[in-house]
RODRENTOR-171525 format. One record per residue (C-alpha): residue in three letters; x, y, z. Coordinates in steps of 0.25 Angstrom, whole numbers, plus 5000, padded with zeros to 4 digits. Layout:
REM residues N
ALAXYZ
...
//
This chain:
REM residues 415
MET551451605067
ALA550751465071
VAL550351365060
ILE549051395056
HIS547851295052
THR546751295042
ALA546451145046
ALA547951115043
VAL549151205044
LEU549251325034
PHE550351415039
GLY551151465051
ALA550951575060
ILE551751635071
THR551651545084
LEU552451515096
ILE551351435103
ALA550551335095
ALA548951355098
CYS550251565080
SER550952105128
PRO549652095123
THR549152235126
THR547752175126
GLU547952065135
THR546952055146
PRO547252005160
SER546051915165
THR545951835178
ALA545551685181
THR544551725191
GLN543251785189
THR543251925187
PRO542452015197
SER541352085190
ALA541652215200
THR542552245210
THR542652335222
SER543752435228
ALA543652485242
SER544252625236
THR543252635226
PRO541852685229
GLN540852585223
SER539452615220
GLY538352505225
PRO538752385232
LEU540052335233
ARG540352195226
GLY541552115228
PRO542152025217
GLU541551905211
PRO541951785219
SER543351725215
ALA543451585208
ALA544551495206
THR544851475191
PRO545851365186
LEU546151435174
VAL546851585174
ALA546251655162
ARG546651775154
SER546451825140
LEU547651845131
ALA547051975125
GLU545852055123
PRO544952005111
ILE544752115099
PRO543452095092
VAL543752065077
PRO542652045066
ALA542951925057
THR542451855044
ASP541551765051
GLY540651875055
LYS541051875069
VAL541851965079
HIS542951885085
LEU543551905099
ALA544851815098
TYR545651795111
GLU546351705120
LEU546151655134
LEU547251595142
LEU546851495153
THR547951455163
ASN547751345172
ALA547951375186
LEU547651245193
PRO548651125195
GLN547651035187
GLU547051025172
VAL546051115169
THR545151085158
LEU544351205150
THR542851155146
SER542351295141
VAL542751435138
THR541651545137
VAL541851695133
LEU540751785138
ASP540251925136
ARG539751945150
ASP538851835151
VAL538651795137
ALA539551685130
LEU540251725117
LEU541051605116
THR541051465122
LEU542051355120
ALA541651225125
GLY542151075123
ASP543051065110
GLN542951205108
VAL543851235120
SER544851145116
LYS544851205103
TRP545151345107
THR546051305119
ARG547651275119
LEU548551265130
LEU549551375129
GLY550751325120
THR550051215114
PRO549251185102
THR548251085107
PRO546751115109
THR546451085124
THR545451105136
LYS546551055146
VAL547351155154
SER548351095162
PRO548951165175
SER549651305173
ALA549451285158
THR548751395149
ALA547651365139
VAL547351475128
VAL545751485124
TRP545651555110
LEU544451615110
ASP543551675098
VAL542351745103
GLN541451775091
LEU540451885091
ASP539451915080
LYS539952045072
ASP538852135078
ALA538852075093
ALA539352165104
VAL540752135108
PRO541052115122
GLN541852195131
THR542352085139
LEU542351935138
THR542351835149
HIS542851685150
SER542051565156
ILE543051445156
GLY542451315159
VAL543551225166
SER543551075172
LEU544651045182
SER545450905183
GLU545550925198
PRO544451005203
GLN544351055218
PRO543051095222
PRO542451195226
LEU543651285221
LEU543951215208
PRO542751125203
ALA542951015192
THR542251115182
MET542351265183
THR542051395175
GLU542951505175
HIS542651645172
VAL544051715168
ALA544751815159
PRO543851925155
VAL544451995143
THR544052135138
VAL543652135122
GLN544552245115
THR543752365109
ARG544852385098
LYS544452355084
PRO545352265075
ILE546152345066
VAL545652355050
ILE546652325040
ALA546852275026
PRO547252135023
PRO548652105022
LEU548552025008
ALA547852044994
GLY547151934985
PRO546351814987
SER546251694995
TRP546951735007
LEU546751625019
ASP546651665033
GLY547451545037
ASP547351565052
SER546851685060
CYS545751715070
CYS545051645077
GLU545351495078
VAL546551445087
GLY547451435074
GLY548951465073
HIS548751615075
ARG547751625086
GLY548351505094
ALA549751575094
LEU550051625107
ASN551451675108
PRO552251675121
ILE553351795119
ASN553951885129
GLY553151805140
GLN551751845134
LEU550751765125
TRP550451845112
ALA549351805102
ALA549851895091
GLU549251805081
ARG547751805086
PHE547251865073
ALA548351835063
ILE548051775049
ASP548851675041
TYR548551715026
VAL548851615015
GLN548351635001
LEU547551524995
SER547751494979
PRO546451514971
ASP546151354973
GLY546251374988
ARG547651314991
LEU548651365001
PHE549751324991
ILE550051264977
GLY551151174975
ASP552351144985
LYS551851184999
THR553351215004
LYS553451314994
VAL553051454997
GLU552651494982
SER551651384984
TYR550751474992
PRO549851564985
GLY550051684996
PHE551551684996
GLY552051814991
ALA550751894992
ASP550752024996
ILE550552075010
TYR549952215012
ALA549952305024
VAL548552295031
THR548552445035
HIS549552555036
GLY550452575047
PRO551952555050
VAL552852425047
VAL553452395062
ILE554152255058
ALA554552205045
THR555352075044
ASP555852015031
GLY556951915028
LEU556451785033
GLU556451675023
GLU555151605018
GLN554851475026
VAL554651335018
ALA553151325017
GLY552251215022
LYS553251205034
ASN553251265048
PRO554651335050
THR555451325063
GLY556651385070
LEU555951525069
THR556351635079
LEU555151725085
ASP555451835076
GLN555351745064
TYR553951695065
PRO553151795057
GLY554251785046
ASN554451905038
HIS553452005043
ILE552852145044
VAL552252205056
GLN551452335054
ASP550852435064
LEU549452455061
GLY549152555072
ASP548252545084
GLY549052435090
ASN548952345078
TYR550152285071
ALA550052185060
MET550952085056
TYR551252025042
ALA552051895043
HIS552851785035
ILE553051885024
LYS553951835012
THR555351865013
GLY555851995006
SER554452045004
ILE554252145016
LYS554052285010
VAL554052365023
LYS554952395034
PRO554852435048
GLY554352575049
ASP553652575035
GLN552252645035
VAL551452545028
LYS550152585021
ALA548852495020
GLY549052395008
GLN550552415007
LEU551352285002
ILE552052245013
GLY552652105010
SER552251975004
VAL551651835010
GLY552851745013
ASN553251615022
THR554251675032
GLY554251655047
ASN553351545055
THR552651505043
SER552351375034
GLY551751435022
PRO551651575016
HIS550651665022
LEU550451805028
HIS550351805043
PHE549551925047
GLN549251985061
VAL548852105068
MET549352125083
ASN549552225094
GLY551152225093
PRO552152225083
ASP552752095086
PRO552251975078
LEU552151885090
ARG552151965102
ALA550752035100
ASP549352015102
GLY548551985090
LEU547452085085
PRO546352075076
PHE546152145063
VAL545052155052
PHE545252175037
ASP544652285030
SER544052205019
PHE544352065011
ARG543551955005
LEU543251835012
ASP543251715001
SER543151585009
ARG543551515021
VAL544551395021
SER543951275030
PRO544651265043
THR544651115041
ASP545451125028
GLU546651035029
ALA546951025014
ILE547351175011
ASP548751145018
ASP548951035008
GLY548851134997
GLN547351094994
SER546151194991
ALA545651255004
VAL544351195009
MET543351325011
GLN542351335021
PRO540851335016
GLY539951455018
VAL540951565017
THR540451675009
PRO541451765002
ARG541251915006
ASP541952045008
GLU542452065022
THR542752195029
ASP543352225042
VAL543452085048
SER544551985051
PRO544751855043
LEU544651725050
SER545451595049
PHE545251525035
ASP544651645028
VAL544951665014
MET545051805009
THR545351904997
TYR546052035000
ALA545952154991
ASP547152164981
ARG548052284984
//
């Protein structure tokens, strides 16, 4: 887990690359995609058409995964995915704009400072628009649709670039590439119950900003994996909105330490790892092996290709073992501070395989919960033990079959 942020640091999340085989990965091309192709061996009705003209494109592009629409607490449907852009030229290329389209309708446009906000060179944490020769830039995309809007079948991308050493007419000083069509999946996010109970659970880091989870692209076994694309770091606030009370280095100072963790639905346990010691709170641990990043953790098969991971569980609290058939709402462990974490919290994610890191993150929705408030993303005082600053204009309400967003503060039903 990568370090997560409100404005300052909260807690750690699993991460190898700072930005925390996908079966949904879609090959794409850096050249313009033909709208129609013909074959000499296939009878054609109507006039024969050749492919669209080829065009030189400085950036080779592909999506890391096909997006799955997920409704969220902001009333929008989100399509969250990543675009990988590799500079194929021996000169620096500058990104000037990124537009996501449904046919000829622009659904999202990043320009100016927004391009750098959502872009990092692979393996670096710094926002940028500059892509050096042979380097790969990652653009994190969050297409937001009105909840009643039609979901596109395919998304295409228009990338504006400028070249440091133009070579007209082949490579003019400014260009627009049309690259990397990606299919939108028709599968639905799994509907599950929250893994916790009680009030004041803060979603410290989840979809859809470039935080420690979405920004974590892990290079494992020769591939990139975005297992934490929709992961949540849960911390519980005190009644007066504080992250901890007393000594920041003591796990007992955190209201959520030791809270019960519940199975989100029925299904067998695939992995149950216990025995790792609690970390010192307020510090980022070092020297962990790859399998120690989740700390004590449980992986549960939820069915239909969905696997849930509950991570950083309290030492000695895990109550299930591999092969156990777990029921929805069953007590399975307690919130702890084991593994790659700097403070007690529950890391929860759904993914398309049982490996905590070598999998592709999948969206999910909770069947019901109470949205109480939302912490301001610019709040830096919370990490110093002060009361959280809440965003104005958030009306408390009951939510059904939606996904929380970063900074949401929620109450979950007692079990």
